[in-house]
N, C-alpha and C positions, 0 to 999 in steps of 0.2 A: 503493499500500500504507500510506503514510505518513498521506493525507487519510483511508483504512479506519479505521487503528488510532485516530485524534482523533476521530472519528464514535462508534467502539464504547464508546470512555472517554467519552463528553461523556453517549453514552442511558446507561451507565451511573450515572452522576452525577446526571441529572435522574432516571430511573428510581429508585434510594436516596432522593433528595428527596423526591419523589413521595410516596412509603410513608413516609416519617419524618411528614413534616410534618400528615398530616390526623391520625395518631394523636397528636402532641403537643398539637393546636389541639383534639382530640376530649377528652384529659383536662385542658388546660385547660378547656374548655369545661365538662367535669363539676365541675370543683372550683370554678369561680366559680360556678356552677348550684346546687352544695351549699353552699354559701357563703350566698347568697341566701336558698335554703330555708329554711335556720337562722335566720336574720334573720327571714324574712318570716313565720316561725312565734308571735312573741311579739312582740306590741303594743307601741307607746309609755308605753300605759296599765299592760299587765300590768308592763312594766319598772318602772316609776316605784311601782306598789305593791309589787313584790318589793322594791325598793333602800330603803325607806321600812321596812320590816319587816324588811329586813336592818341598817339603821340603829337602831331599837328596841331589835332585839334581843341587839346588842352592848353591853355596858357601858361602854366607851370611847365608843360617841357617843350614847347613848340619853338624856341628861340634856338632849338642846340643840335647839334650835328651828331644824331643817335643812329648807328648800325644795327639791324637786327637780322641775325639769321634764326633762322628755325629748323630744326629738327627731329620728325616725331612728337610735335605737340610742344617740345621744350624750347622756347625760347629765348638766345642768348642778348642780352642786350652789351654795346661796346660803344666809346666816346667818352666825351667830357660833361659834366654838366656843373653848375655852379654851387653847386650845396647838397649836403647828405639830406636836406629836405627835397631837394628836384628829384635824385636817386630815386630816395623810396618811392614818391609819387610815382615816377616811370616805370618800375618795377609793378605797383600797384594798379595802374593802367591797364598794361599790357596782360598783368592776370586777369582781366574783366574780361579778355577778347576771347569767344568762341572758340572753344578748340584746344587752346594754351592748357599741356597738363603740370608744367613748373617755367619757372624762371629764373635764368643764369644772368643775376644782373651785374654784370664786369664794368659796366659806367667808373669814370672817373672822376672825382672832385677837383671843378679846379675854377676859383671865382671869379676870374675873368670869362669862362668861355660863354656866358650869353651874350648873344649878336644884340649891339647896342639898337634901343629902339628909337625912332625917329621920327617926329613929331610931321606929318603928312595928311594933307586933305584928303576926306573919300574921296570928293573927283578927283584929285590927280591920282589916287589909287587906282581907282576906275579906267583912265584914262592911260595909264602903265600897263592895269591888266589885257585891256583892249589892244595895246602896241604888241604884249605878248602875246594872246592869242594870233593877231596876225602876221606873226614873223615864227611861231611854231607849230607848226605842223601837226605833230604829238597831242596838240592841246586842243580839244572839241570843240569848235566853234558855237556849237549850239548850246554850250553852257550859260545860265544865268546867272550872271555875277551882281552880287548886293553888300558892297563895303559899308561897314557903320561904324564910327568911332575905332577904324583900323580892323577892324574882324570882318573877315570876307565870307559871306554864305556864298556855298555854290548849290545851282541846282541842273537838273537835266537827267541827259541820257551819257553815259558814254558805253564802246564798246568791252572793254575788258579793266579787270582790276588793275591791273600797272596803268591804264590810261589814268585813272582817277587818280592813283597814288603819285601819279607825274604832275599832272596839274596842280595839286595840294602843293606838291614841294618844288613848283618854281613858283606859283605864284606866292608862299611864304618867304621867298626871298627877297620880294620887291619891299625896295622900304616904305616905311609905315604900316606895314600887314604884321600885326602882333598873331592874329592866327585865320586857323582858314577852318571854316566849319563845312564838311563838303556830306554832310547827312542826310543832302536832296539829291544826294548826287546818285542814279540807279545804273546797276550794269546790266548791260543787255541780258537777259535769258537768266537772269538772277529774280528772286524773288523779293519784291521792295519792303524793307526793312519797318518794321511798324515801333 
């Protein structure tokens, strides 16, 4: 009788273990599959482009020459910034970009790194941007440009993310431009961001 009772208990434990394990491993499999799918949908090139745009759009980080390299969702930042606060802000901004798994912040701090701000009227900025667009065929002439207090807002459609990043970088280099907001620029074939 005792052997029968032990056998029944052992069967119950094994049955319970067998029923619970597949469910747990199935949940774990779903979680890792979902994570991998989410990460696989954003290429390293797209992460780099979005990170550049995010840094250029933020007034704390837009005046610096920051290089970005992305491999497997890990973003490495190199270049020079003017303070530890700016270095930390750059890492925080990039961490919020979709698809970023980690940030390797190799930015160096040098107080003289920030580009000097030049006071230029919005009309003059718009004039300079129009000259730039006319002389540079890499910038889509269909972009709508609205400078306001040195912040340039772009809207319209471009063919590629690289074209969007190029336009933002070229415009950001103009005297008087403090930052460039390209959130209104849509890349053909990509869903509009909300």
